[in-house]
Backbone bond lengths (Angstrom), bond angles and torsions (degrees), N, CA, C in turn:
res aa  C-N    CA-C-N  psi(-1)  N-CA   C-N-CA  omega(-1)  CA-C   N-CA-C  phi
1 M - - - 1.451 - - 1.530 108.78 -
2 A 1.311 116.64 135.66 1.461 122.09 179.13 1.526 110.40 -76.29
3 N 1.321 115.87 152.86 1.461 122.37 177.63 1.512 109.44 -122.03
4 L 1.323 115.70 148.58 1.455 121.25 177.47 1.517 108.69 -145.57
5 N 1.309 116.82 129.70 1.451 122.71 177.55 1.523 107.02 -134.88
6 K 1.322 117.55 89.19 1.454 122.83 -175.56 1.519 108.89 -138.67
7 V 1.327 116.19 134.43 1.460 122.52 -178.56 1.522 108.79 -129.59
8 F 1.337 116.47 136.09 1.462 123.04 173.78 1.517 107.29 -123.96
9 L 1.327 117.61 125.71 1.460 121.93 -178.51 1.518 110.60 -137.41
10 I 1.337 115.95 142.73 1.453 122.16 169.78 1.517 106.18 -126.99
11 G 1.317 115.77 129.04 1.453 119.92 -179.75 1.517 111.05 -170.48
12 N 1.328 115.25 -168.51 1.465 121.91 -179.79 1.525 109.99 -113.66
13 L 1.337 116.05 141.81 1.451 120.23 179.34 1.526 110.33 -67.29
14 T 1.323 116.25 137.49 1.465 121.23 -178.98 1.524 112.28 -93.67
15 R 1.322 116.72 -10.39 1.469 121.34 178.50 1.522 108.90 -158.61
16 D 1.311 116.22 164.36 1.460 120.66 175.25 1.526 109.16 -66.49
17 P 1.336 117.60 143.39 1.470 119.61 176.69 1.531 110.43 -60.59
18 Q 1.323 116.05 140.67 1.465 121.83 179.71 1.526 107.77 -109.59
19 L 1.344 115.32 105.57 1.463 121.62 -175.88 1.528 109.88 -92.62
20 R 1.337 114.87 137.50 1.457 120.97 172.78 1.523 107.44 -147.10
21 Y 1.317 116.01 172.86 1.460 120.86 -179.60 1.525 109.88 -126.00
22 T 1.321 115.81 140.75 1.456 120.73 177.12 1.530 108.17 -73.47
23 P 1.328 118.50 165.09 1.469 120.05 177.26 1.529 113.13 -57.06
24 S 1.334 117.17 -27.61 1.472 119.84 178.63 1.526 112.48 -83.14
25 G 1.342 117.48 -3.55 1.461 120.90 176.56 1.512 115.76 98.71
26 S 1.322 119.04 3.45 1.468 121.79 179.16 1.531 110.16 -77.49
27 A 1.325 115.68 134.99 1.464 120.98 177.49 1.518 110.05 -78.45
28 V 1.335 116.44 138.86 1.459 121.84 175.66 1.526 107.55 -142.21
29 A 1.329 116.05 135.55 1.464 120.87 -179.62 1.522 109.13 -127.51
30 D 1.324 115.04 138.04 1.462 121.83 174.36 1.516 108.48 -103.27
31 L 1.331 116.15 132.91 1.453 122.55 -179.88 1.521 108.87 -132.49
32 G 1.317 116.32 158.56 1.451 122.26 173.68 1.516 108.89 -121.36
33 L 1.323 117.16 141.04 1.459 122.27 -177.44 1.521 109.80 -129.19
34 A 1.328 116.24 137.48 1.463 121.84 173.25 1.519 107.49 -109.81
35 V 1.336 115.96 124.41 1.464 122.32 178.76 1.520 107.00 -113.90
36 N 1.325 116.84 117.96 1.465 122.25 -177.60 1.517 111.03 -94.54
37 R 1.329 115.19 144.32 1.465 121.71 175.78 1.518 107.61 -132.83
38 K 1.321 116.11 120.42 1.462 121.40 177.47 1.523 108.67 -101.73
39 Y 1.337 115.77 139.33 1.457 120.14 179.77 1.528 109.46 -153.18
40 K 1.303 114.66 163.67 1.459 121.01 178.39 1.529 108.27 -100.64
41 A 1.336 116.60 123.99 1.458 122.24 179.86 1.531 109.78 -73.36
42 Q 1.328 116.33 169.38 1.465 120.89 -179.41 1.519 111.96 -60.27
43 D 1.336 117.23 -30.47 1.460 120.05 179.47 1.530 112.56 -82.20
44 G 1.346 117.17 2.40 1.455 121.13 176.38 1.528 114.53 92.23
45 T 1.316 118.52 -5.87 1.461 120.52 179.89 1.522 110.23 -79.38
46 L 1.331 115.62 148.83 1.449 121.93 178.75 1.531 108.37 -84.01
47 K 1.317 116.50 124.81 1.462 122.52 -178.39 1.523 109.02 -117.87
48 E 1.327 115.36 160.41 1.462 120.44 176.93 1.523 109.31 -136.78
49 D 1.310 114.95 133.02 1.456 123.55 177.19 1.521 107.58 -111.86
50 V 1.325 117.30 142.15 1.460 120.70 175.54 1.521 108.21 -121.52
51 C 1.322 116.01 130.64 1.456 122.12 176.25 1.530 107.31 -112.27
52 Y 1.335 116.23 121.53 1.460 121.33 179.01 1.518 109.07 -96.83
53 V 1.348 115.74 130.59 1.458 121.27 -174.83 1.525 109.40 -127.59
54 N 1.334 115.76 132.18 1.466 120.95 172.97 1.516 108.83 -85.63
55 L 1.340 116.43 135.29 1.456 122.86 -178.36 1.520 109.71 -123.20
56 T 1.337 115.99 150.19 1.463 121.77 174.07 1.520 108.24 -131.54
57 A 1.324 116.41 129.91 1.463 122.38 176.85 1.524 108.57 -117.08
58 W 1.320 116.09 148.18 1.461 121.63 -178.69 1.517 110.82 -123.64
59 G 1.330 116.84 158.02 1.455 123.83 172.66 1.522 113.71 62.72
60 R 1.331 114.20 -139.34 1.468 120.29 -176.99 1.533 110.95 -64.21
61 T 1.312 117.84 -32.68 1.467 121.07 177.32 1.524 110.00 -60.59
62 A 1.321 117.35 -41.52 1.466 121.85 178.20 1.529 110.62 -63.61
63 E 1.328 116.62 -44.36 1.474 120.46 -179.42 1.526 111.54 -65.89
64 N 1.343 117.21 -41.25 1.469 120.57 177.15 1.524 111.35 -63.78
65 A 1.316 116.82 -42.33 1.462 120.58 179.27 1.522 110.43 -60.57
66 A 1.323 116.95 -45.56 1.462 120.82 -179.03 1.518 111.64 -65.95
67 E 1.328 117.12 -34.80 1.467 120.62 -177.29 1.531 112.52 -78.34
68 Y 1.322 118.23 -39.76 1.457 120.98 -169.55 1.530 115.63 -109.03
69 L 1.320 118.72 -14.75 1.461 119.97 -175.94 1.527 111.66 -107.87
70 S 1.318 115.34 155.22 1.463 121.68 176.67 1.526 108.51 -150.52
71 K 1.300 115.30 170.36 1.460 121.76 -179.23 1.533 110.70 -51.30
72 G 1.331 115.83 135.48 1.460 121.97 177.90 1.512 114.77 92.34
73 R 1.327 118.60 -13.91 1.460 121.16 -177.25 1.525 110.82 -72.40
74 P 1.350 117.97 136.24 1.467 120.72 177.19 1.529 110.88 -80.23
75 V 1.334 115.99 139.73 1.465 121.24 179.74 1.526 110.11 -142.60
76 F 1.324 114.51 156.87 1.461 123.15 170.67 1.520 106.21 -110.66
77 V 1.319 117.07 129.20 1.456 122.30 -177.60 1.521 109.69 -122.12
78 E 1.322 115.18 132.62 1.455 121.89 170.10 1.525 106.04 -118.76
79 G 1.319 116.88 129.18 1.453 118.50 -177.20 1.510 113.00 -165.68
80 R 1.343 114.59 -157.86 1.464 120.96 -179.01 1.522 108.83 -136.38
81 L 1.314 115.41 151.26 1.462 121.24 177.73 1.521 110.09 -76.04
82 K 1.340 115.22 143.28 1.460 121.09 176.07 1.519 108.05 -135.60
83 F 1.328 116.25 129.83 1.456 122.60 -178.99 1.522 108.69 -111.24
84 D 1.340 116.80 119.42 1.461 122.57 179.09 1.519 109.78 -109.66
85 Q 1.334 116.58 139.57 1.457 122.96 175.19 1.524 108.49 -128.96
86 W 1.334 116.11 140.62 1.452 120.78 177.01 1.522 109.27 -157.24
87 E 1.314 115.13 171.99 1.451 120.75 177.73 1.528 107.87 -114.74
88 S 1.339 116.03 130.82 1.466 120.46 -179.41 1.530 110.51 -72.08
89 K 1.317 116.54 169.73 1.467 121.75 178.35 1.522 111.57 -60.57
90 E 1.337 115.55 -26.85 1.467 120.83 179.01 1.529 112.12 -84.17
91 G 1.320 117.88 0.51 1.452 122.16 178.79 1.520 114.90 88.17
92 E 1.339 117.28 7.24 1.465 120.66 179.48 1.523 110.02 -83.99
93 K 1.340 115.69 139.87 1.462 119.94 176.41 1.520 108.68 -77.96
94 R 1.318 116.26 132.09 1.466 122.90 179.89 1.522 109.27 -124.73
95 N 1.334 115.53 155.67 1.457 120.22 174.39 1.516 109.40 -152.08
96 K 1.331 114.64 159.58 1.459 120.94 -177.55 1.526 108.91 -152.16
97 L 1.320 115.70 133.33 1.456 122.24 174.96 1.524 107.27 -105.35
98 S 1.322 117.79 126.91 1.459 121.47 -179.34 1.525 109.51 -139.78
99 V 1.324 115.61 175.70 1.459 122.05 178.67 1.524 108.85 -116.17
100 V 1.328 116.11 126.66 1.457 121.73 173.36 1.522 106.84 -90.53
101 I 1.319 116.33 120.67 1.469 121.49 -176.15 1.522 110.60 -73.90
102 E 1.320 115.17 127.29 1.464 121.50 173.25 1.522 110.45 -104.08
103 R 1.318 116.24 -29.04 1.472 122.01 178.70 1.516 107.74 -147.50
104 L 1.336 116.46 132.13 1.461 122.55 -178.91 1.517 108.55 -127.20
105 Q 1.320 116.01 125.65 1.461 120.44 179.69 1.519 108.65 -122.20
106 F 1.326 116.17 125.29 1.456 121.33 177.40 1.525 108.49 -75.43
107 L 1.319 117.66 138.24 1.461 122.73 178.75 1.520 109.34 -116.78
108 G 1.336 116.56 166.73 1.461 120.40 178.28 1.517 111.23 81.78
109 S 1.324 114.89 -169.50 1.465 121.53 176.42 1.509 107.59 -124.96
110 R 1.330 116.86 170.30 1.464 120.23 -176.69 1.516 112.47 -52.42
111 G 1.321 117.41 -44.08 1.455 120.84 -177.22 1.521 113.59 -69.27
112 T 1.346 116.63 -22.80 1.463 119.70 -177.78 1.516 112.69 -112.00
113 G 1.330 116.62 9.91 1.440 117.91 173.92 1.510 116.28 111.15
114 G 1.331 120.53 -2.45 1.456 121.78 177.68 1.501 109.93 -106.64
115 T 1.330 117.17 -169.44 1.448 118.95 -176.84 1.519 111.87 -84.58
116 G 1.323 118.02 -49.43 1.467 121.56 -179.87 1.511 112.48 47.64
117 G 1.314 116.71 171.78 1.454 121.01 172.67 1.513 113.21 80.62
118 P 1.346 115.21 154.13 1.445 119.49 179.49 1.522 110.89 -71.97
119 G 1.311 116.33 160.62 1.447 120.67 175.23 1.514 113.84 94.28
120 R 1.305 118.42 -4.67 1.463 118.68 178.24 1.523 108.76 -82.19
121 A 1.286 115.88 156.96 1.462 120.77 179.06 1.524 109.58 -70.92
122 P 1.338 118.65 137.16 1.460 120.46 -178.86 1.527 112.96 -56.26
123 S 1.325 118.52 -32.17 1.459 120.25 -178.69 1.519 112.04 -69.50
124 Q 1.316 117.69 -12.19 1.454 120.52 -179.00 1.515 112.21 -87.90
125 G 1.317 119.01 -15.86 1.467 122.04 176.11 1.503 112.59 66.99
126 G 1.322 116.64 -153.77 1.453 122.08 -178.86 1.507 110.44 113.94
127 E 1.303 115.91 178.37 1.458 121.00 179.16 1.520 109.91 -87.45
128 A 1.313 115.30 171.21 1.452 120.36 176.69 1.517 109.29 -64.03
129 P 1.344 117.89 152.42 1.450 120.59 179.13 1.521 111.27 -58.59
130 S 1.338 116.03 151.37 1.460 119.27 177.91 1.519 109.39 -65.90
131 G 1.302 117.39 157.24 1.451 121.44 -178.78 1.511 111.95 110.58
132 G 1.334 117.28 4.12 1.453 120.26 173.57 1.504 115.38 89.19
133 G 1.344 119.04 -6.80 1.451 119.66 -178.22 1.504 111.25 -103.37
134 S 1.295 114.37 -169.63 1.451 120.31 174.99 1.511 107.76 -137.22
135 E 1.315 116.70 174.91 1.449 119.33 178.92 1.527 111.27 -71.32
136 L 1.327 117.51 -8.78 1.454 121.17 -178.19 1.520 113.21 -91.03
137 G 1.312 119.43 -9.42 1.450 120.61 -178.55 1.507 111.89 -177.59
138 P 1.347 116.72 -176.29 1.456 121.36 -177.38 1.537 111.26 -74.78
139 P 1.353 116.47 162.13 1.463 119.92 174.90 1.520 110.51 -57.84
140 D 1.341 117.11 150.80 1.460 122.07 -177.85 1.527 112.51 -54.91
141 E 1.332 117.01 -36.69 1.464 118.42 -177.26 1.523 113.13 -69.95
142 D 1.346 118.50 -12.69 1.447 121.97 177.74 1.529 113.21 -89.51
143 I 1.312 117.56 -6.91 1.460 121.52 179.71 1.534 107.53 -86.51
144 P 1.363 118.24 126.34 1.469 121.49 -172.55 1.518 115.80 -76.12
145 F 1.299 122.15 6.47 1.464 122.38 -179.94 1.497 111.08 -129.86
């Protein structure tokens, strides 16, 4: 039987990324994400559900997240689910389901919480730079036809 563990999420960060390094020197960042879902209830009222997700990024992705992202910024995350189990100091069994980030794309523009602007790494994504153009060519108002 085939297995698949893949998660795609778009949401806003609930806190600033917390960067740390393992004893071997690997970067790791913990992030929180809020994913909103709007729906119409049976009585016709508009409702909203929020799902809070813990995220973990490793390596250069962790360092980029810590440097360029902050609470409230919109992001697209591609990753995998990870289930951790442990026993607390008091002897209680604990567990946590989180997402390990495999790909992180910044959304929005600088003014609205994303990276935007030229000079960002292509793997970070984002919208086209402000001014009406894109990274593929000049702004529309600069084209003579």
